C-alpha positions as CSV (number, residue, x, y, z in Angstrom):
1,M,-95.4,36.9,73.8
2,N,-94.9,40.6,73.1
3,P,-91.2,41.0,72.0
4,Y,-91.2,44.5,73.4
5,D,-92.5,43.7,76.8
6,I,-89.3,44.2,78.8
7,A,-90.3,42.2,81.9
8,P,-89.8,38.7,80.4
9,I,-86.6,39.8,78.7
10,L,-85.2,40.9,82.1
11,R,-86.3,37.6,83.7
12,R,-84.5,35.6,81.1
13,I,-81.3,37.7,81.4
14,L,-81.2,37.5,85.2
15,K,-82.0,33.8,85.2
16,A,-78.9,33.3,83.0
17,M,-76.7,35.8,84.9
18,P,-78.2,36.4,88.4
19,R,-75.2,38.4,89.7
20,A,-75.3,41.0,86.9
21,S,-75.0,44.6,88.2
22,D,-76.2,46.3,85.0
23,I,-78.0,45.4,81.8
24,I,-77.4,47.2,78.5
25,F,-79.5,47.3,75.4
26,S,-77.8,48.9,72.4
27,P,-78.5,48.7,68.6
28,G,-76.1,46.4,66.8
29,Y,-75.4,44.2,69.8
30,P,-77.2,41.4,71.7
31,P,-78.3,42.4,75.2
32,K,-75.2,42.6,77.5
33,V,-74.7,42.6,81.2
34,I,-71.9,43.9,83.4
35,L,-70.6,41.3,85.9
36,D,-67.8,42.3,88.2
37,G,-66.9,45.3,86.0
38,T,-66.8,43.3,82.7
39,L,-69.2,43.2,79.8
40,H,-70.8,39.8,78.9
41,P,-73.2,39.1,76.0
42,I,-76.5,37.3,76.8
43,P,-77.8,35.8,73.5
44,I,-81.5,36.1,73.0
45,R,-82.7,34.8,69.6
46,E,-85.0,37.6,68.8
47,L,-82.6,40.3,70.0
48,S,-79.2,39.1,68.6
49,P,-78.3,41.7,67.5
50,M,-80.8,44.3,68.5
51,T,-82.1,46.7,65.8
52,I,-82.6,50.4,66.2
53,Y,-86.4,49.8,66.0
54,Q,-86.2,47.2,68.9
55,T,-84.3,49.5,71.3
56,E,-86.7,52.3,70.5
57,M,-89.8,50.1,71.2
58,L,-88.2,48.9,74.5
59,A,-87.5,52.6,75.4
60,L,-91.1,53.6,74.7
61,S,-92.4,50.8,76.8
62,L,-90.3,52.0,79.7
63,L,-91.3,55.6,79.3
64,F,-95.0,55.0,78.7
65,G,-97.1,56.7,81.3
66,K,-94.1,58.5,82.9
67,T,-94.8,62.1,81.8
68,K,-91.8,63.8,83.5
69,A,-89.4,61.2,82.2
70,M,-90.9,61.6,78.7
71,E,-90.5,65.4,78.9
72,A,-86.9,65.1,80.1
73,F,-86.1,62.7,77.3
74,A,-87.6,65.0,74.7
75,E,-85.7,68.0,76.0
76,T,-82.3,66.6,76.9
77,G,-82.1,63.2,75.1
78,S,-81.8,61.4,78.4
79,A,-84.2,60.3,81.1
80,D,-83.9,58.6,84.5
81,L,-86.6,56.4,86.0
82,S,-87.1,53.3,88.1
83,M,-89.2,50.2,87.6
84,T,-90.2,47.0,89.4
85,V,-90.7,43.7,87.8
86,E,-92.7,41.3,89.9
87,K,-90.7,38.3,91.3
88,T,-87.6,39.7,89.5
89,G,-86.4,42.9,91.2
90,R,-86.1,46.6,90.9
91,F,-84.1,48.6,88.3
92,R,-82.7,52.1,88.0
93,V,-83.0,52.9,84.3
94,N,-81.4,55.5,82.0
95,V,-82.7,55.9,78.5
96,F,-80.6,58.0,76.2
97,R,-80.0,59.0,72.6
98,Q,-76.7,58.1,70.9
99,R,-75.7,58.4,67.2
100,G,-79.3,58.9,66.2
101,S,-80.6,55.8,68.0
102,I,-81.7,55.0,71.6
103,A,-79.8,52.9,74.1
104,I,-80.9,51.7,77.6
105,V,-78.8,51.0,80.7
106,M,-80.5,49.3,83.7
107,R,-78.9,49.1,87.1
108,V,-80.1,46.0,89.0
109,I,-81.1,46.9,92.5
110,P,-81.2,44.1,95.0
111,T,-84.6,43.5,96.6
112,I,-83.0,43.3,100.1
113,V,-81.1,46.1,101.6
114,P,-77.5,44.8,102.0
115,S,-76.0,44.2,105.4
116,F,-72.6,45.5,106.7
117,E,-71.3,41.9,106.5
118,S,-72.4,41.3,102.9
119,L,-70.7,44.5,101.7
120,G,-67.5,44.0,103.7
121,L,-67.7,47.4,105.4
122,P,-65.1,48.2,108.0
123,N,-66.3,47.8,111.6
124,H,-65.6,51.5,112.4
125,V,-68.3,52.4,109.8
126,R,-70.9,51.2,112.3
127,E,-70.2,54.1,114.5
128,I,-71.9,56.4,111.9
129,V,-75.2,54.9,113.0
130,H,-74.9,56.7,116.3
131,L,-74.1,60.2,114.9
132,K,-76.7,62.9,115.7
133,N,-75.7,65.7,113.3
134,G,-73.2,66.7,110.6
135,I,-72.4,65.6,107.1
136,V,-71.4,62.1,106.0
137,L,-70.2,61.7,102.4
138,V,-69.8,58.4,100.5
139,T,-67.8,58.9,97.3
140,G,-66.4,57.0,94.4
141,P,-66.9,56.3,90.7
142,T,-70.1,55.0,89.2
143,G,-70.9,51.4,90.1
144,C,-68.7,51.2,93.2
145,G,-71.5,50.6,95.6
146,K,-72.1,54.0,97.1
147,S,-75.9,53.6,97.2
148,S,-75.5,50.1,98.8
149,T,-73.2,51.5,101.6
150,M,-75.7,54.4,102.4
151,A,-78.6,51.9,102.4
152,A,-76.9,49.6,104.8
153,I,-76.1,52.5,107.2
154,L,-79.7,53.9,107.0
155,S,-81.2,50.4,107.5
156,L,-79.2,49.7,110.6
157,M,-79.9,53.2,112.0
158,S,-83.6,52.6,111.4
159,Q,-83.5,49.4,113.4
160,E,-81.8,51.1,116.4
161,Y,-83.3,54.6,116.5
162,A,-86.8,56.1,116.2
163,Y,-86.0,58.8,113.7
164,H,-87.9,60.6,110.9
165,V,-85.7,60.0,107.8
166,I,-86.3,61.7,104.4
167,T,-84.5,60.5,101.3
168,I,-84.2,62.5,98.1
169,E,-83.4,60.2,95.2
170,D,-83.2,60.2,91.4
171,P,-84.7,57.6,91.2
172,I,-85.6,55.7,94.3
173,E,-83.4,52.6,94.6
174,F,-83.6,50.5,97.8
175,L,-87.0,50.2,99.5
176,F,-86.5,50.1,103.2
177,S,-88.5,47.7,105.5
178,R,-90.2,49.0,108.6
179,G,-88.1,49.6,111.7
180,K,-88.2,52.0,114.6
181,S,-87.8,54.9,112.2
182,I,-90.2,56.3,109.6
183,I,-88.4,56.6,106.2
184,H,-90.1,58.8,103.6
185,Q,-88.6,58.3,100.2
186,R,-89.0,61.1,97.6
187,E,-88.3,60.6,93.9
188,M,-87.2,63.1,91.3
189,G,-89.8,63.8,88.6
190,G,-92.7,62.3,90.6
191,D,-92.5,63.6,94.1
192,M,-90.3,66.7,93.5
193,F,-88.6,68.5,90.6
194,S,-85.1,69.5,91.9
195,F,-82.7,68.3,94.6
196,S,-82.2,71.8,96.0
197,S,-86.0,72.5,96.4
198,A,-86.6,69.1,97.9
199,L,-83.7,69.5,100.3
200,R,-85.0,73.0,101.3
201,T,-88.5,71.8,101.9
202,A,-87.2,68.8,103.9
203,L,-86.0,71.2,106.6
204,R,-89.7,72.0,107.2
205,Q,-90.7,68.3,107.5
206,A,-89.2,67.7,110.9
207,P,-86.5,65.1,110.0
208,Q,-83.6,64.1,112.1
209,V,-81.8,62.5,109.1
210,I,-81.8,63.5,105.4
211,M,-80.3,61.4,102.7
212,V,-79.6,63.3,99.4
213,G,-78.8,61.1,96.4
214,E,-76.2,63.5,95.2
215,M,-75.2,67.1,96.0
216,R,-75.3,68.5,92.4
217,D,-74.8,72.2,92.7
218,V,-73.8,75.1,95.0
219,E,-77.4,75.6,96.2
220,S,-77.7,71.9,97.3
221,M,-74.4,72.1,99.1
222,N,-75.4,75.4,100.8
223,I,-78.7,73.9,102.1
224,A,-76.9,70.7,103.2
225,L,-74.4,72.8,105.2
226,E,-77.2,74.8,106.7
227,A,-79.1,71.7,107.7
228,A,-76.0,70.1,109.3
229,E,-75.4,73.4,111.2
230,T,-78.9,73.3,112.6
231,G,-78.6,69.9,114.0
232,H,-79.6,67.5,111.2
233,L,-77.6,64.5,110.0
234,I,-77.0,64.6,106.3
235,F,-75.9,61.7,104.0
236,S,-74.9,62.3,100.4
237,T,-72.7,61.1,97.6
238,L,-70.2,62.6,95.3
239,H,-68.4,61.2,92.2
240,T,-64.9,61.8,93.6
241,I,-62.1,59.3,93.9
242,D,-60.7,60.0,97.4
243,A,-61.1,62.2,100.4
244,A,-58.6,64.9,99.2
245,K,-60.4,65.2,95.9
246,T,-63.8,65.4,97.7
247,I,-62.6,68.3,99.7
248,E,-61.2,70.0,96.6
249,R,-64.5,69.4,94.8
250,I,-66.7,71.0,97.5
251,I,-64.4,74.0,98.0
252,G,-64.0,74.4,94.2
253,V,-67.6,74.9,93.4
254,Y,-67.7,78.1,95.3
255,P,-66.3,81.5,94.2
256,K,-62.7,82.1,95.3
257,E,-63.8,84.9,97.6
258,Q,-65.9,82.5,99.6
259,E,-63.3,79.8,100.0
260,E,-62.2,80.7,103.6
261,L,-65.8,80.8,104.8
262,I,-66.7,77.4,103.1
263,R,-63.6,75.8,104.5
264,T,-64.6,76.9,108.0
265,R,-68.2,75.8,107.6
266,F,-67.4,72.4,106.1
267,S,-64.6,71.7,108.6
268,Q,-67.1,72.2,111.5
269,T,-69.9,70.1,110.0
270,F,-68.3,67.1,108.3
271,R,-68.1,63.9,110.2
272,Y,-66.9,61.3,107.7
273,I,-65.8,61.1,104.1
274,M,-65.7,57.5,102.9
275,S,-64.3,56.9,99.4
276,Q,-64.6,53.4,98.0
277,R,-63.4,51.3,95.1
278,L,-64.2,47.7,94.1
279,I,-61.1,45.8,93.4
280,P,-60.9,42.6,91.3
281,R,-60.0,39.5,93.4
282,I,-57.0,37.4,92.5
283,D,-59.2,34.2,92.6
284,Q,-61.5,35.9,90.0
285,E,-64.5,35.4,92.3
286,G,-65.9,38.9,91.9
287,R,-64.5,42.1,93.5
288,I,-63.8,43.2,97.0
289,L,-64.4,46.6,98.7
290,A,-61.4,48.9,99.5
291,M,-62.5,51.9,101.4
292,E,-60.6,55.1,102.4
293,I,-62.0,56.7,105.6
294,L,-61.5,60.3,106.7
295,R,-63.0,61.1,110.1
296,A,-63.4,64.5,111.8
297,N,-60.8,65.2,114.5
298,E,-58.8,68.3,115.3
299,R,-56.0,67.5,112.8
300,T,-58.3,66.7,109.8
301,K,-60.5,69.7,110.6
302,T,-57.4,71.9,110.5
303,Y,-56.5,70.4,107.2
304,I,-59.8,71.3,105.7
305,Q,-60.0,74.8,107.3
306,K,-56.4,75.9,106.4
307,G,-55.6,73.8,103.4
308,A,-52.8,71.3,102.6
309,G,-49.9,73.6,103.5
310,A,-50.9,74.8,106.9
311,G,-53.0,71.7,107.7
312,G,-50.3,69.1,107.0
313,N,-50.5,66.0,105.0
314,L,-54.0,64.4,104.7
315,Q,-52.6,60.9,104.0
316,E,-50.4,61.0,107.1
317,A,-53.4,62.2,109.2
318,M,-55.4,59.2,108.1
319,V,-52.5,56.8,108.7
320,D,-52.0,58.3,112.2
321,G,-55.7,58.2,112.8
322,A,-56.0,54.4,112.5
323,M,-57.0,54.1,116.2
324,D,-60.0,56.4,115.3
325,G,-61.0,54.2,112.4
326,M,-59.3,56.1,109.6
327,Q,-57.6,54.3,106.8
328,T,-56.1,55.0,103.3
329,F,-56.7,53.3,100.0
330,D,-53.0,52.3,99.7
331,G,-52.9,51.0,103.2
332,E,-56.0,48.8,102.4
333,L,-54.4,47.6,99.2
334,I,-51.3,46.5,101.0
335,R,-53.5,44.6,103.5
336,L,-55.4,42.9,100.7
337,Y,-52.2,42.1,98.9
338,Q,-50.6,40.5,102.0
339,Q,-53.7,38.4,102.6
340,G,-53.6,37.0,99.0
341,I,-56.9,38.6,98.0
342,V,-55.6,40.9,95.3
343,S,-52.5,40.7,93.1
344,K,-49.7,43.2,93.1
345,Q,-50.5,44.3,89.6
346,I,-54.1,45.0,90.4
347,A,-53.2,46.8,93.6
348,L,-50.8,49.2,91.7
349,Q,-53.5,49.8,89.1
350,Y,-56.0,51.0,91.8
351,A,-53.5,52.8,94.0
352,T,-53.7,56.5,94.8
353,N,-49.9,56.7,94.5
354,P,-48.6,53.7,92.6
355,N,-45.0,54.6,93.0
356,N,-45.1,54.9,96.7
357,L,-47.2,51.8,97.0
358,N,-44.7,49.8,95.0
359,L,-41.9,51.0,97.3
360,K,-43.9,50.1,100.4
361,M,-44.6,46.7,99.1
362,G,-40.9,46.1,98.5
363,E,-40.0,47.8,101.8
364,F,-42.5,46.2,104.2
365,G,-45.2,44.7,102.1
366,G,-44.0,41.2,103.1
367,E,-44.7,38.0,101.3
368,Q,-48.1,37.5,99.8
369,R,-50.0,34.7,101.3
370,K,-51.0,31.9,98.9
371,P,-54.4,32.8,97.4
372,V,-57.4,31.1,98.9
373,K,-58.4,28.1,96.9
374,K,-61.1,29.0,94.5
375,T,-64.6,27.7,95.3
376,T,-67.5,27.1,93.1
377,D,-70.0,29.9,93.1
378,P,-73.3,28.8,91.5
379,N,-74.1,32.4,90.6
380,L,-70.8,33.0,88.9
381,M,-70.3,31.9,85.3
382,S,-66.9,31.6,83.6
383,E,-66.3,33.3,80.3
384,S,-66.1,29.9,78.6
385,A,-69.5,29.0,80.0
386,I,-70.9,32.2,78.8
387,R,-69.6,31.6,75.3
388,E,-71.2,28.1,75.3
389,M,-74.6,29.3,76.5
390,P,-77.5,28.3,74.3
391,I,-79.4,31.1,72.7
392,I,-82.4,32.1,74.8
393,S,-85.8,32.3,73.1
394,L,-88.4,34.7,74.4
395,D,-91.0,32.0,73.5
396,T,-89.7,29.9,76.4
397,K,-92.1,29.8,79.3
398,D,-91.1,31.8,82.4
């Protein structure tokens, strides 16, 4: 077997750790996976530890035949691409240089678009499916499930409405099954060469819905605002931690003299800002979603248009808007704590305002329920089990 054919390596790794979210190849280490936010080694005899030559050969096998990715790697030292391994799954890949060598990080993309139930999305999020125009943003740190949330929404929308949907991705992640809608998926490097140009041309392709993997610059944001103002429904992501920081980020990329205009335009076009974090469970059975939801109403529009002083307090607006489906991170953390799903220590670590949350837990947090009894998950390995894993050989038959 070719030791630099990455497909059998990935099969072995995912057979040992099927719930891994990311796979990392780095010189000096055995292959490692990220499971529930924590690194775990996967010992493979021929790759424990990996040499500089081995990671370079794996990188070349990934980049072979992908001209644009090769050019990007040569120019910038980093390249994004996607790949599919038959009977194993799809992967979002980043190859990059570090300390004179090459490392590889591969995000495991589920073959099936996740459902609302499997992600634990709040019921109010389903209402987004029925929107006809405006901007919906899903925000959060890397690895928090933003792509999964958007895929679940688009999939459900495709089953209920006959729309023309265009996605602009870097690279393509989830592959959507056929529904009432037609979904055209465009990939950076192969189908187009910049987000802004792809977004601008999308306006001439008769879509009702446009999904942009990420709004990366002023031009992309301008086109997205223009599209929303002309009756399109725009989905996108930002790497911001909560609704307030998302608003600051959008306003902040524009020159100061344009702030008033951008505040007005965004306040009139935004529909939802959903910020999410994955919180470690107290029973150590993975992580659970905590989501902050800001929805457009007169009060939240005023906040965006006039700023924090004149527009009031955004956190209070979300608390008062609970009947409209709004919620805050800290309110969700109190709920998860009271239900015995997360510990107080973890809740405070992930809180937007730890001091206030600590006071609220003491004031009206109530007693924490006894944690649900841990059940056996065949896909979840304990750290002791990982340490005792036999070394995998690539010579073993698939």
